[in-house]
N, C-alpha and C positions, 0 to 999 in steps of 0.2 A: 561248683559242678557236682553232680550227685554222685554218690560212690555205688558201684555195682553190688548188688545182692551177692553175698557169698554162699554157695551150696555145696557142701562137701559131697564129693562122689568116691565110691569104693576105689581102690587102686586097680583091683581086677578081682574077680569073682568066678567060682566056678558052681554050676548046679548040679547035683547028683541026685536022682530021685526024690525031687522036691525038696531037698536040702541045700541050702545057700552056704558056699564054703568061701569066706572072705579071704583074701589074700593081703598080707602086710609083713612087713618085717618081721624075721623070726624072733627077735628079742622082745617083740611087742605082743606075740602070741601066748595064751596062757596053755600050760602042759599040766597033765595029770601029776599030782603029788606037789605041786607049788605049795609053799607056806609061806605067811607073812606075820609080821609082828604082832599086828592088830586086824581086827575084822574091817575097819575103816580102809586100810591099806590094800586090801584084798579087793574090796568093791571098788576103790579108786582105780586099781590096775585095770580090772575088767571094763570099767567105764571108759578109760583112756582107749583099750583095746577097740571097743565098740565104736567109738568116734572115730578112730583112725580107719577103721574098716567099713565104716558107713551105715552103721545101725544104730539103735536106741536099746536101752537095757530097761530092766525093772526088777525089783527084789520081788521074789516069788513066794519063797516059803522059808520059814524058820523052825529048827527043832532045839527045845532047850532041855538040858539035863533035869530030871527029877528030882536029884539029889540035892542041887542047889539052885537051880532056875537058871543057871548061865547058858547062853547060847552055845550049842554044840556043832550046828551045822546050819548055813545060810546060803540059798540058792539065788543068785543073780544071773537072769536069763535074758535072752533076746526078746523085746517087748510083744514079739508074735508068738512066743512059745506058749504052748497050752491054752487052755479056755476055762472059764469058770462054768460048771454046770448048771447052778442056779444063781440068779441075779442077786446082787447084794441090794439090801432094802434100806 
């Protein structure tokens, strides 16, 4: 007996001025000021939120400190966020 293909569906979502606002359990939603022990824990949290809410993510941009070259900022965004002005060669 073949298994049906599973397609995740957002629990519920609202659209405001071309912005899609996913709805999920409040303990899964990111909030301003959240802190994680490691960069990977933060990325994993957001990827889990995206999966439960029904969208994909991508790593967008990274900022490094000039003093020691360590990452000071990393953007993990919805895969539909922004666009590349010039194609990558």
